[in-house]
C-alpha positions in Angstrom: -26.4 48.3 -104.5 -22.6 47.5 -104.3 -20.7 45.6 -106.5 -18.9 43.0 -105.6 -15.0 43.5 -106.7 -13.6 40.7 -108.8 -10.1 40.7 -109.0 -8.3 37.3 -111.0 -4.6 38.2 -110.9 -2.1 35.5 -110.8 -1.7 34.1 -107.8 2.3 32.3 -107.7 2.4 32.0 -103.7 -1.1 30.3 -102.9 -0.2 27.7 -106.6 3.2 27.1 -104.8 1.3 26.0 -101.7 -1.3 23.9 -103.2 1.4 22.3 -105.6 2.9 20.9 -102.3 -0.7 19.2 -100.8 0.3 15.4 -101.6 -2.1 12.4 -102.1 -4.7 12.3 -99.0 -3.7 15.7 -97.5 -6.2 18.4 -96.4 -5.6 22.4 -97.3 -7.5 25.1 -95.1 -7.4 28.1 -96.8 -8.7 31.0 -94.7 -9.0 34.7 -95.1 -11.9 37.3 -95.2 -14.1 38.3 -98.3 -11.7 40.1 -101.1 -8.8 37.8 -101.3 -9.7 35.9 -103.9 -9.6 32.2 -101.6 -12.4 31.0 -104.0 -11.0 32.6 -107.5 -7.3 31.4 -106.8 -7.9 28.0 -105.9 -10.4 27.4 -109.3 -7.4 28.8 -111.6 -5.1 26.4 -109.7 -7.3 24.1 -110.7 -7.5 24.4 -114.1 -4.0 23.2 -114.8 -3.9 20.4 -111.6 -3.1 16.8 -112.3 -6.7 15.5 -111.6 -10.5 16.2 -112.0 -11.6 18.9 -109.4 -15.3 19.0 -107.7 -16.9 21.8 -105.8 -19.3 21.9 -102.8 -20.5 25.4 -102.4 -22.2 25.4 -99.0 -23.4 28.9 -98.9 -27.1 26.9 -98.1 -27.9 23.6 -96.4 -25.5 20.4 -96.8 -28.4 19.0 -98.6 -28.6 21.7 -100.8 -24.8 21.5 -101.8 -24.7 18.1 -101.8 -27.4 18.1 -104.5 -25.7 20.9 -106.4 -22.5 18.8 -106.5 -24.2 16.0 -108.0 -26.0 18.0 -110.5 -22.4 19.4 -112.0 -20.9 16.6 -111.6 -23.7 14.2 -113.4 -22.3 10.7 -111.9 -19.1 11.3 -114.2 -17.0 11.0 -110.7 -19.4 11.2 -107.7 -21.9 7.9 -109.0 -22.1 7.3 -105.3 -23.7 10.2 -104.6 -25.3 10.8 -107.8 -27.6 7.8 -107.0 -28.3 8.6 -103.4 -29.7 12.4 -105.0 -31.7 10.5 -107.1 -33.0 8.2 -104.7 -34.0 11.3 -102.2 -31.8 9.8 -99.4 -31.1 12.2 -96.5 -28.0 14.6 -96.3 -26.4 12.2 -94.0 -27.0 9.3 -96.3 -25.7 11.8 -99.5 -22.7 13.1 -97.7 -21.4 9.6 -96.9 -21.9 8.7 -100.5 -20.1 11.4 -101.3 -17.1 10.3 -98.9 -17.3 7.3 -100.4 -17.0 7.9 -104.0 -13.6 9.9 -102.3 -12.5 7.0 -101.0 -13.2 4.6 -104.4 -9.7 3.3 -105.8 -8.5 5.3 -109.0 -10.9 8.1 -107.9 -7.9 10.7 -107.3 -10.5 13.8 -106.8 -9.9 17.1 -105.5 -12.7 18.1 -103.2 -13.2 21.7 -102.7 -15.5 22.8 -100.0 -16.2 26.6 -100.3 -17.6 28.2 -97.4 -16.9 25.7 -95.4 -17.1 27.9 -91.9 -20.6 28.4 -93.1 -20.9 24.5 -93.2 -19.5 24.3 -89.9 -22.5 26.2 -88.3 -25.1 23.3 -88.9 -24.3 19.6 -86.7 -25.0 17.9 -89.9 -22.4 20.0 -91.8 -20.1 20.1 -89.1 -20.8 16.3 -88.8 -19.5 16.0 -92.3 -16.7 17.9 -92.3 -15.1 16.1 -89.1 -15.7 12.7 -90.9 -13.9 13.8 -94.1 -11.0 15.2 -92.0 -10.6 12.5 -89.6 -11.0 9.4 -92.0 -7.8 7.5 -93.5 -6.0 9.3 -95.8 -6.9 8.1 -99.6 -5.8 8.9 -102.9 -8.0 12.2 -102.8 -7.5 15.6 -101.5 -9.5 18.0 -99.9 -9.3 22.0 -99.4 -11.6 24.0 -96.9 -12.3 27.8 -98.1 -13.5 29.9 -95.1 -12.8 32.1 -93.0 -10.3 31.1 -89.7 -13.4 30.3 -87.2 -13.0 27.9 -84.4 -14.6 24.9 -85.6 -13.0 24.9 -88.9 -9.6 24.9 -86.6 -11.0 22.2 -84.4 -11.5 20.1 -87.4 -7.5 20.9 -88.7 -6.6 19.3 -85.3 -8.2 16.4 -85.5 -7.2 15.7 -88.9 -5.8 12.2 -89.6 -4.8 14.0 -93.2 -1.6 15.9 -93.6 -2.8 19.2 -93.1 -1.9 22.7 -94.7 -2.7 25.7 -93.2 -3.1 28.9 -96.1 -3.7 32.1 -94.4 -4.0 35.4 -95.8 -0.5 36.3 -95.9 0.1 34.0 -98.9 -3.4 35.4 -100.4 -2.0 39.0 -100.3 -1.6 40.8 -103.9 1.9 41.7 -104.3 3.3 44.9 -105.6 3.2 43.9 -109.5 -0.2 42.1 -109.0 -1.5 45.2 -107.7 -0.3 47.4 -110.8 -2.4 44.6 -112.7 -5.5 45.5 -110.7 -4.4 49.1 -110.9 -4.5 49.3 -114.7 -7.4 47.4 -115.5 -9.2 50.1 -113.2 -7.4 52.9 -115.3 -5.6 54.1 -112.1 -3.1 57.1 -112.9 -2.3 58.0 -109.7 1.5 57.9 -107.8 3.2 54.6 -107.8 3.6 55.3 -104.1 0.1 55.9 -103.1 -0.9 52.6 -104.9 1.7 50.9 -102.4 0.9 52.8 -99.7 -2.8 51.7 -100.3 -1.7 47.9 -100.8 -0.6 47.9 -97.3 -3.6 49.6 -96.0 -5.5 47.2 -97.6 -3.1 44.1 -96.0 -2.6 43.2 -99.1 -6.5 42.4 -100.1 -7.0 42.7 -103.5 -10.8 43.6 -103.2 -10.3 46.1 -100.7 -7.8 47.4 -103.0 -10.3 47.0 -106.5 -12.9 48.8 -104.5 -10.8 51.7 -103.0 -9.6 52.4 -106.9 -13.2 52.4 -108.1 -13.5 55.3 -105.3 -10.5 57.2 -106.2 -11.7 56.8 -110.0 -15.0 57.7 -109.7 -14.4 60.7 -107.2 -16.9 59.5 -104.6 -17.1 59.7 -101.2 -16.1 55.9 -99.0 -19.2 54.7 -98.8 -19.2 51.8 -100.8 -15.4 50.9 -99.5 -16.8 51.4 -95.7 -19.7 48.9 -96.4 -17.4 46.3 -98.6 -15.3 46.2 -95.3 -17.8 46.6 -92.4 -20.4 44.1 -94.0 -18.3 41.3 -95.9 -14.6 42.0 -94.7 -14.8 42.3 -91.1 -18.5 40.6 -90.8 -18.5 39.7 -87.2 -15.1 40.1 -86.1 -15.6 43.8 -85.7 -15.9 43.7 -81.7 -12.9 41.4 -81.0 -10.6 44.1 -82.7 -12.6 46.7 -80.9 -11.9 44.6 -77.8 -8.5 44.3 -79.0 -7.5 48.3 -79.9 -9.3 49.4 -76.7 -8.2 46.4 -74.2 -10.0 46.6 -70.4 -6.7 45.6 -68.3 -7.0 42.1 -70.1 -4.2 40.7 -72.4 -4.5 39.6 -75.8 -5.1 36.2 -76.4 -2.2 35.0 -78.8 -4.3 32.5 -80.6 -7.0 35.0 -81.4 -4.0 37.2 -82.8 -2.8 34.7 -84.5 -6.3 33.6 -86.2 -7.2 37.4 -87.1 -4.2 37.8 -88.6 -4.6 34.6 -91.2 -7.8 35.9 -91.6 -6.4 39.4 -92.7 -7.9 41.4 -90.1 -4.8 42.4 -88.3 -0.5 42.9 -89.3 1.6 41.4 -87.0 5.3 43.0 -85.8 7.8 43.6 -88.6 9.9 40.7 -87.3 7.5 38.4 -88.4 5.2 40.0 -91.4 6.4 41.6 -94.4 3.6 44.8 -94.1 4.3 44.6 -90.2 5.3 47.7 -88.3 6.1 48.1 -84.5 3.8 45.8 -82.5 0.4 44.2 -83.8 -1.8 46.4 -85.9 -5.4 47.0 -87.8 -4.6 47.4 -91.6 -5.5 51.3 -91.8 -8.6 50.9 -94.3 -10.2 48.7 -91.8 -9.2 50.5 -88.7 -10.9 54.2 -90.5 -14.0 52.2 -91.4 -14.8 50.7 -88.0 -13.2 54.2 -86.3 -10.6 52.1 -84.1 -7.0 53.3 -83.5 -4.4 51.7 -86.1 -2.3 50.5 -83.4 -3.8 47.7 -80.7 -3.0 48.2 -77.0 -0.6 46.5 -74.9 -0.1 42.7 -76.4 1.8 39.8 -74.7 5.5 39.6 -76.5 4.3 35.6 -76.7 1.8 36.6 -79.6 4.3 35.4 -82.4 3.2 33.6 -85.8 6.4 32.4 -86.3 6.1 28.5 -88.0 6.4 25.8 -85.4 9.7 24.4 -87.1 11.6 27.6 -87.8 15.2 26.8 -88.8 17.8 28.7 -86.4 19.2 31.8 -88.3 22.8 32.1 -88.7 24.2 35.0 -86.8 26.3 37.1 -88.9 28.1 40.5 -87.4 26.4 43.4 -88.7 27.0 46.0 -91.2 28.9 48.8 -89.6 29.3 51.5 -92.2 28.1 52.1 -95.7 29.9 54.5 -97.9 28.0 55.2 -100.9 29.6 58.6 -101.6 32.2 57.8 -104.4 33.3 54.4 -104.8 31.3 52.0 -102.9 32.8 50.4 -99.6 31.7 48.8 -96.7 32.8 48.1 -93.1 31.5 45.3 -91.7 32.7 42.9 -88.7 36.3 45.1 -88.2 36.6 44.4 -92.0 36.6 46.8 -95.4 35.1 45.5 -98.9 35.5 47.0 -101.6 31.9 47.9 -104.0 34.4 46.5 -107.0 34.8 43.3 -105.1 30.6 42.7 -105.3 28.6 41.7 -108.1 26.8 44.3 -109.7 23.5 42.8 -109.5 24.4 42.1 -105.3 25.5 45.7 -104.9 22.3 46.9 -106.2 20.4 45.0 -103.9 22.0 46.5 -101.2 21.9 50.0 -102.1 17.9 48.9 -102.7 17.7 47.6 -98.8 19.5 50.2 -97.9 17.1 52.7 -99.1 13.9 51.0 -97.9 11.9 51.2 -94.9 13.3 49.6 -91.7 15.8 48.5 -94.2 13.4 45.3 -95.5 11.4 44.3 -98.2 9.8 41.3 -99.3 11.0 39.2 -101.9 8.1 40.1 -104.9 9.1 43.6 -104.0 12.9 43.0 -104.6 11.9 41.1 -107.6 9.8 43.9 -109.1 12.5 46.6 -108.6 15.5 44.4 -110.1 14.3 42.1 -112.2 10.8 43.8 -113.2 10.6 42.0 -116.8 11.9 38.6 -115.7 9.5 36.0 -115.3 8.6 34.8 -111.8 11.0 31.5 -111.2 13.7 33.7 -113.2 13.0 36.4 -110.8 13.4 34.3 -107.8 17.1 32.9 -109.2 18.2 36.3 -109.5 17.3 37.4 -106.3 18.8 33.9 -105.0 22.0 34.4 -106.6 22.4 37.9 -105.7 21.8 37.5 -101.7 24.1 34.7 -102.2 26.5 36.6 -103.4 26.1 39.4 -101.1 26.8 37.2 -98.0 29.5 35.6 -99.3 31.1 39.1 -99.4 30.0 40.0 -96.3 31.1 37.0 -94.3 34.2 35.2 -95.6 33.1 32.0 -93.4 29.1 31.9 -95.1 30.2 29.2 -97.0 31.2 26.6 -94.1 28.4 27.5 -92.2 26.3 25.9 -95.0 28.4 22.6 -95.1 
């Protein structure tokens, strides 16, 4: 019997996103199996400023409501508890739960796990729609599931502030990957570990299962079973159709949905793990016997946020001389390395030797400030970037005014 991988590293990106969820807000947290969605939300809830209640929707709405009432025991959901004791219908119990959330001074966080499973039944879908479309109050709601059409429609019709959190925010970072590897007794090369993280699209569950296989020296049967059954699920035909297009153009909304679920990787200019064009994560592609790169995809298939700031155009660096004293030629000027702060020079060297001359913030912090706390490392990186930009562009400060 397959062992379900359990991965519980710190998740600063999703923590930061959920910290921004305001009263009356709705968070839609989507990703395939293995990304640790529920455990990440549960860990965040431990330090949240208000009580959290869960509605586990793996079965029917009626069962989920009864379980929630049992776990709460009337402490924060008294109306729901009374409706359950009176053996009311699921619709009446759902209305009681919503009344509890709307009560003055309730200020609850309600987490609905497996929300996509709940949306498959008419009564469950009606409950989710009522929950999202009612007027905002002091409660906060988080829906956890896969990126199915019903959840997207519910979020689109919500009267609450909606926060979308996809697989990119749930990916394990290089540092978290090393923590998982240490827990699994990994003794291989760090480069192989990073390649595996990218092949798994940052899916901690896939990575943990792969590490188990490598340690035990077995074949990939367990990894393939986990990917095919739990990670990909019913999306296999969609991925096959995208990998072998029959003269049809890929739907940008479909690409975006699969990317948010962690089943695709966007191009490098939009995704920290990306390459040239849209790709299927290598572990998933190998399991499904599909090509890694997708077929023809429209250039309009982008994942950029709706309100992206217009980037400032900076003259490109022409030449970096790093044999002997460092100097840089940029926009017809020569900048000596001694005029740049040492940490900024280290950052420049690091980026110049990276594939595609790019790195994520976590990767740069791990490389240059490995012992720093998360916030301290981010501050150091921001300062290094700022001083490097000032050195390369004399008008940089004026552009910020």
